[in-house]
N, C-alpha and C positions, 0 to 999 in steps of 0.2 A: 504495500501500499504506501502511497505517497504523501509522506510527512514530513515536516520541518523537524530539525536536530531536534528541538524542543519536543516536541510534539512526540517524539520517538521515543525518547527519553521520559517520556511522562508515564506512558504506554506502557514501558517498561518496569518502570516502580509497580503500576497498579497491576501486574502480572505474577511478580514475584510473591511469593507465600511463604510463611514458615511454621514448623510443626510445634507446637507448645506439647507442655511437659506432661497433658492429658492424651496427646495425641491427636489432639485438632487443630484445623490450620487455622492461621489468623495472618493478616496481610505483613508483609515482611516490613513495610513501611508504611507505620501507622498514621502517617501524616505529613505537612512540610510547613516549616517555620519559615516565613519569608518578608523581607522589607525590600519594597519594590522603588528602583532608581533607572537611570535610563539604561543599564546595561543588565538588567533581566526584565523590565517590565512588559516589551512586548513581544520579545522571542518567549520565555519561559513562563513569564506572567500571563500570557496568552493561552497558552497551551493549559497551563492549571486551572482556569477560568472553565476551558473547556469542558473538564471533568469533574470539577467542583463538588459533584453531588456522590462522587465515588472516590476521592481522594482530599480528605480534610486538611485546609490550608488557615495556618493561624498567623495572625498578625503580630510582629515583634515589635518591640520600641527599641531596643537595643540589640546590635547584631551579635555580638557577644552575648548577652543575656540569652537571646533564643536558640543562639546553637549549645552554649551547654543545656538549656531545656531540652535540645535535642540529646545530648550525652546521659540526663536525667533518665530519658524513656530508655536505653541500654540499659543502664544498670537495674531499672527497678523492674525490667523482663529477663533480668538473667543474662541479656544477651540475646533475647529471643527477637525482638526486635530493633529498627533501625531507624532513630529520627533522622532528618534532613532539614538542613536550613539553605538559602538562600539570600543574596544579596547579590547588590551591584558591586560593580571593581570601582576602587580607590578606598576610602577611609571605612567602606563599611564590610569588603573584604577584609580588609587585613584587622580589622572589630574581631572576626571570629578565630584569627591566629589561634589565640590565646585557646578556644574550646578545643582546635586541633591539639592542643598540647595536653589540654585536659585527659582527651580522647585516646591519646598516642602514650602517654603514662602510664593510664591505665588497663590499657589493652583493650580498650571498649569502640566498639564499632557507629561509625558519624560518617554520613555521607552530605560532603559541602559542595555546592554547586554556585559558586561566585560567577559574576559576567567577567567577561574581558574586552581588550580592547579588538579592533577590527584586526580581521588578516589580512585585509586589503591593504591597510596603512594609508589609505587614500584622505580621510579625513585627518591624520595625525598633525598634530597634537590634537587629543580628544579632552572633554571634559573630566577633568580627574585621573590624568594619564600623568605616570612620573617615568619620563624620558631617561634610559640608561644611553649614556654617549657612545660608549662601545660595544652596545650588545641593544638594537631593535627590538628585538624579539623578545626580550625578559620585560615584565610586568610586575606590579607589586603582589602577584598571585604566587609569580615564583618563592614567596617566603613560609608560603603554605609545605615546600619541600619538607625542608626538617623535620613538620610536626606530621608529616602525613608517611602511612604506610603504603599506599599507592595513590600516585599523582598524573595528571595525564590532561595537556591540553588539548581540546577535540576543534580540532582544525580543519576537517571537511565532514561533513553528515554522516558519509558511510566507515569512520570511525569508530564510531559506535559498535561496531557489528566484532569489531574485535576486543574493544575495551569493556563493552558491558559484563562478560562472561568474568573478566578480573576484577572486578569491581563486586558481584558476589561472591568472587573466592573468598577476598579478603575480608569482607565484611562478616562472612560465616565461617570463617577457619579458626577453629580453638587456638592454634598455634601463631598465625598469622594477622589474627583481628587486631584492628585498630582504623583510625580514620582515612576517609577515601576523597581526596579534593577532583573534581572535574571544574577545570577553567573552561568557562562558554564563552569564546569571544560572541559580540554582537551583534555580525550580519550571519555569522555559523549558527548561531541559534535560528535565525528564520530561513534559511536554505532549507531548499528539498532534497528527498531522494527517495527512490521507489525501495523500499526496506520490505526483506522476505517476512511473510506471514507470522514464521516459526520462531522469528524474534520474541513474537507477545505472545507465544504459548504461556500457559498457567504454568508455573515453575514452583514446587513445594521445598523447600531447604531446609535438611532434618539436621539433628547436630553430629560431627562425624566425631566419632569413638574410636581413634586409631589405638591398638593394640600395643604393647610392650614387645620389645626384642626378647626372644627366649632366651639367652643368654644375660642378657643385662636383669632381667626378672630372677633369676637362679643367683647371679653373683650379689643383687640387692638381698634378697634372702639370705646368703650366707652371714652379710653384715648383721644382719637381724638377729640372726640366731646366735652369732657371738657376742652379743650385746646381751650386758649386766642390767643397764640401766635406759633403755631404748626411748627415745620421745617424739609424739608424734605432733607434726605442726601443720595445720590446716590455712589455708590462702584461698585468694580470689577465684583459684582456676579449678578447685573443689565445689564452688558456689554455683559457676557456671555450668560443670558438667552438671549439676542436681544430684552430687554425690554425696550428701551429707550424712545420710541414713548410712549408705555406703560406710564413710568414714567413720561414723559411731561403732558399727556392727565389728570393724575392723581391730578397733581399739577392744572393745567388749571379747573379743573372741580369744584375743592377743594376749591384752592386760596391758596395754600400753598407754600411759597419759597423755593426753589430749591437750595441745594450748592453739590458741589462733592468733592469726595475724590481723590488721588492720583489716586488708577485703575480706579474710575469713570471718569476722567478727558475727556473732549470732548463728551457725552452724548447729552448734553442740550445746541442746538444753543448757541452760547454767547451773544449774544443782545435780548434773549428771554425777557419780563420784571420779569418772577416771577426767574430768574438766579440771584442767589443774587454770585456766582464765587467757586472759591476753598476755602476749611477748610481746617485751622491748621495752622502749623509753616512756612510750607512752600506755605499757600495760600493766603490769601487775607483779607484787613483790613473788608472787606463789609463781607463776609461769616462768620467770625468772630464775627462781633458785633452783626449780627442776632443769632448764636448761642449760645451767652453772654446772650442774653435777651427771647431765647425759652422756653416756660414751658412742651413743648413735642416735641421728636424728633423723627422721624418713620429713622432708618436706614435702609437701603435696599440693600443687599449685598454688606456689609463692615464688617471686623472685628473689626475696630476701632480702627487701630495701634496708637501710642502714637505722629507720628507729624501728623494725623487729629485731635486728640484731644487735641493737644498741654499738650501731658504729662497731661490729664483729667483735664486740667484748664478751658477749651474753653467753657463748658456746665456750665450753673448755677445751685446753690443747690437747690435741691426740682425738678430739671427737670426729667420728665418722661419719658421712654427710651423704644421705641419697636423696636424689633430688627427683622426684615423681612431677613432671611438666609437660604437657602440649606441643612446646617448644623447647626444641634443643638450644637454641640461644639462652634460657633458661635454666635447662637443665643442667649444664656444663660448669655454671657459674662458682668460682671460689674451689675449683678441684673436687666437687661432688662427682659421685655415680651417678650419669645420668641413666633415669628409665623415662622415656620419651613416651609418653602415652594419656590417651583422656584419663583423668583423674579415677571415673568409675569403674572406668575397663581394670586400668592398671589394679589398684585397690583391688579388685574383685580376682585378680590372677595370682597377685602376690599373695593373699591369704588363702589361696588352693596350692600353693608351693611352700607357705608355711605350715600348713597342714594343723597340727595340734599345739604347736609353738607357743608357750606362752613366757611373758617377762616375769621377771619373780614382781609374788605377790606382795612384798613389804613396799618395792620399789611402786606399785600401782596406786599402791593404798598412800602414799605420800600427796599425790595429787588432791584427792578431799582437805587432807588436813591443810595443804599449806593455802588452799583456797578459801577455807576458813575464815585464817587468818586473816586474808587478804577482805576478806566478804566482811571481819569486825573491824577493819580500818575505813570500812568503804562506809559503814554504817554509822562511824564515828563522823566523819565527814559531810554526811548526811541530817546530823541530828541538827535543829533549828539551834540559830544564834543570833548576831546581831545582824548583820547587812547581809540579807542571803548569799551566797555564794553559787560558784557553777555548778559544783556536788550537790548542791539543795537544789538546785533547779533541775537539773537529773534525774535525782530522787522522784521529786515530784511527776515526772511527766512519765517515769518509768513505771511507778506504781499507779498511773490510771491510764497505760497502753496495753494493749490487748493482744491477742498473737496473730489479728492481721493486719494490725497498724504498721506503721512504715517509720524510721527515724531518721534524720539524716543533718549533717553538719559537713564542714569541708576546713577552715581553716584556723587560726589564732588558739587557743585554751582548748574549746570544747571540743576538738579531737582526742584530746587526753581524758578527758573526763567523760567522754562516751567510749570512748574504747578502753580504758581502763573501770570504768565505775558501772556501765550499764549491765543489767542484769537479762538477757534472753528472757521474752516470753512469746516469741515465735521464729519459724527459721527464716534463715536469711534475709531479714527486716531491718537490716542497718548499711545505712550507705553513707560511709566517710571519705571521703575525698581526699584521701592524705598522700596522692600518689604525685600529683602537681600541687596540690592544699591552695587551690585559687579562692581568694578570695572572691565570693559572690556568687558562685557556685552554689551556695546555701538557698538564696531563692528561687533562681529561674533552675536550677535543678529541681528543686521540689513541685514547679510547675510540672515538667516534663516528667516527673512520678504520677502526680495525681492523674495526671491525662492517661496512664493506659493502667493505673492500678484500680480495679472495680469496687475492693473489697477495702475495709479498715479504714482509717485517718493516717494521712500524710502529715508529719512533723518536721522541722526543719528549724534547727538550735542555731544560731549568731550570735554575734558580738555586735555593739553599736558601729564599728570600724567597718565589715564585709557588709551590715545596711548601708551606710553611707556609700560606700564604695560601687554597687550598682544593683539598684532597688526598681527598678524601672519595669522588671517581668510581671513585680506583682499588680500593676495596672493590668498589664495582659492578660494575666491568669484572670483576675477579675473580671475583665470586660469577655474575656472566651468563655466564662463559665464555672473556669476548676477551682476546685474550695481546696485548700491546706492551712495549715496552722503554723505560725511563724512565731517561735518564741524569742524576742529579742532582749539579749542580758547587756543594758547600758554601761560599762564602767570606765566611760571618759577615756576612751582611745584603743591605742594598741598595745591592751597590756601584756597578752603573753611576750612580745617583743621587748617591751619595759623589763619581765621578769628576765627574760635571756640578758641584755644589756647590763643591767646590776648586776646581776648573777654572775657574770663574768669580768667583773669588777670596773665595769663600767660607769660614769655618771649618767643618772637621768634625761635624756634627753630627745626631744623630739618626736615622743611615742604619746606619753599621758600628757592630756588636754594642760596639764600647769608646767609642763615642761616642753611647750612648745611656743614658738615666738608670735606674739600677738600684740598689739595696739592699744586694747583697753583692756581695763582694771578688771571688767566682769564682761569676758567676753559670753559671746551667745550660747546657747544649750540648742541641743537638736528637739523639738518634740516630737518623738518617734510618732506617738498614737497619730496627733495630728495628722503628722504628712502621711501616713499608712491610711488613714480615713480619708483623704484626700485622693489618693488611689484608685479609690473605690471597695476597701477593707475592710470588714468587721474588725474592732478593736477593744482591747482590752487592757486596761491598767493592775500591774498588781504593786504594791508595797513590801508587802511580806511575804510567807510561805502558806500562810491561810488565804492571802488574796489572792496570791498563784495558784493552788490549788482548786479555788471556786472559777478563776478567770479563764483556767485550762480549760476545766467541764464546759464551759460556758463556750469556748472559742470550738472547741471539736461539734460543737452544735451547731454554729454557725457555720463552720466549713461545709459541714456536712449536706446540711438542709438550705444554705442561703448560697451553694454553688457557687464563691468566691474566699479568697485567703480572709482568712481571720488571724489578727496580729495580736499579741500578747504580748507587752512592756514591762521590763522589770530592771529597777537598778540593782548591780551586782557588784562584791568587793573585788576589787581588782587586783587584790594579792593572796587571794585563797586556792590553793591549784590541789587537786588528785597527780601525786608523784609516784611510782616506781621505785627510785631512784637509780637507776641505769644510767650509765654515760652514753654522752653524742658527742659526735665531735665539730667542733666548730672553728672560726678561724680567729682564734685570741689571738692579737697581735704580742709578734716576739721583743718589741720595742715600744714603750708607751709613756706617758706621761704620769700615769698612776699607778701608784704601789699596787695597787688591788689589781688590776689588769696584767702586771709581772706575775702574782700569786698566780691567778687564772693559766696564765701560760703557763706555769710549771705544772700546774695538774693536769693539763692538756700534754705536755709530753709523757705524764706517769699514764695517763690513760690511753695513748698509744702503744705504749710498751706492753698493755695489755692484750692488743687487738689480737686475733686469731683470726686472719685472713685468707687460709688455703685450708681448707680441711681433709683433702685427698691423701 
C-alpha cells in the first residue's frame, strides 16, 4: 500500500502486540506522548491523527517529562509494553536526551521519534537547525547516539523495511533492551512509498527465555556446592523475567539467604525467613552483614552497581561470584563466572543440577535474625518525634498501602528510605529509578505508571527540589485524566547533597536554602499545594504524622475517583536519614582549604583499600 514514511511507521506501531503474564496479548505500544512542532506536526502528526481512535496520543508539556512518562510505562509493565515520545527537532528533541539516558542506564525500552532537518538541505538553515561547520549531515539528534541502544536516521521511506525489525528486536530483547531513536527528517516523513502489506501484519512479541550453556551451568553448580555461606542477590532482571516466585523457591529448596538490589526490591515477601533485606549503601545492615561473610554469591539479573556493592566493599575477599544474566555484557563483569540465561530458565535449570544440595541451616537462619535487627532499627526511625522525617513519611505510606499499590521515587534522599526501609506488601510493586537517579522522574514516571496500571494506587514520593525541577506533567496527567498520589516532602532544598557535602568535610554551600546566595533577608518560599492546585491537582496539606495519615487516605481516594493527581505536601526534617553504614566512594579532594576535607580524604584512602574489585 502506498503510504508516507510517517503513515507506515504508525501503522507498524499499531500492528505490534505483546504477550502479557497471563498469556493474553496487548498493544506493544499503548500510546504516544507528543509535543508537536514544525518538525513533526505535518508528517507524523497527521499520521497519528488518522488513527487516533486506535492509538492513543497524550499531549505533554515538557519533552523531557513526557519521555520520562514513557519510561514509566516500561517499568510499570515490567518491560512488556513500550512508551513512545515524539517532538520536533532542536530544543524539543534535546530535551528528550535525558529520558534516553534514564532508559539506557536502567535497561528499559523506549521509542523516541524526534523530527530532523531536511535531507534535501534545500531550505537550510531551517528554524532550530544547529549547523556543524565540518559535518553538514550532523544534527542535534546525533546527541542521542551515546544514550540509544539503536539509532537510525531514516533518509528514505523504504529504509523502514530494514530498520523496523531491528527496532522491535532491541525493544523486546532482554539482553539488548534499551532506548531506540529514529530520527525522522521533515521531508522524509511526508514522502510516500509502496510498502508491502506484510510489514503491517499483526505480530505478537513473546518474552525471550534463553537457556544457559550446559557447561557453565555445571560450573556454577560446583561453585555453590563448594560454598559454606552462599548468598542469592536478586536484581531487576529477575523482575523483568517475572521470576520472583522461581527465585524464592530456589532459595527455599537450597536454604540460601536472599538479598535484593535497588531494581530487585519487593521481589521477596518482607517477612520471608530467608529474606535478609536490601543490599548496599541504601540497603540494610542485615543484608550487608551476610554479604560480608558470604563465600559465594549468585547474582541474578543485576549489573551490581556501586550503590549495591558499596563501591565493591560489601563482599569479602575470596568470595566467588556467579552472575546469572541475560546479557553477557553484565554476566562477565568483575571476573564473575558468567551464566548467560533468562533468570527464570537459569534458576530452574540450576536448581535441577543442584538437586538436593542445601546450605548450612545455621547460615540460612542468619537471614531472619539479622533482618529482625534491621526491622527494629527502622521501627525506631518510624516512631513519631518532632518534625516529620523521611522515614516516618515512608512508614505512613507503607502502612496504608496494599498488595496492588505501586510506590515510586528517583533521586535525593528518598531512594535510601524506600530501598532500605520499605516493607514489601506486593510483588514487584516498587520503582526506584536509581540507575540514572533522574530528578523529575518521580512525577513524570508516575504519570506513565498510572496510565498502564489498572489496579491499585500509584504513589510517588519526592523532595521539593525534584518537584521544582520538573512538575509540568502534573498538568498533563490532570488534563488527560490519570490519577496518582504525589507526596512532596519539603525540606528547604537539596538536603541529601548537603548531607554528602558536609559529611565529607565540606562547608554547607548552595544546597539548602539558608546556604544559597540571595539578595533577600527573607527569601520567597514555594507554596507547593497552591502550585499543584493551579495545575489541576487535588491538594492536601499535612503538618504532623496524624495529618499525613488522614491526608494520604484522602489523596488515595481523590486520585482513584477524581482521575487526576492528588498532591500531599508536608514539611520534613532535612537532617534525619535511614542509613546502613556502608561505604560509598566519592571524589573527596586530595588538597583542600578545610582540615575536615583532608580527614575525609584519609577515610577515602582507607575505604579504597577495602575494595574487592575482581572476584574471579
